[in-house]
Steps between C-alpha positions, in 0.01 A plus 500: 500500500277213602594218737532249216747719309699572818526129581608422142791744521589393854507130408726580205752645748530193721787254515472158337380335822225772522579573866695826482504815293790549263593866529689498170182389320300764686746772401493374139131593469428828328469807720136538397408151623695546825321832557159339443592216736612750766174694469306175537690409819449848646127485424485165682705652790774236478875539558704591191818322395769760432531439121131591475532792740799636307290567189245709693519861608631492858292802604183325383594187694563704815165673463336157477667403832790294360768658719682201646775292342581155637710200401322166545676275753423172325499608136755782499273703269465875551148636552339841523184487709255677727491479879228233465743237372734271690780368278660171607 
């Protein structure tokens, strides 16, 4: 998946004011698209939102260093991330 395709799918999952992600729209995407988006985020070494992490093999994510699960203080979203990330 290229950056342009990732951004297209991500923008389709935002709320009407374009400021927050709508998890119901994200979960409504096909499993194949969510899996491709998760692989793109992992390749870019970014934190994964749990609906994307749920479609991946957990053992593969752990081998890639995604061992930590955190709830964002300001957003309330659940993330799976590496030790490199600080979730606020």
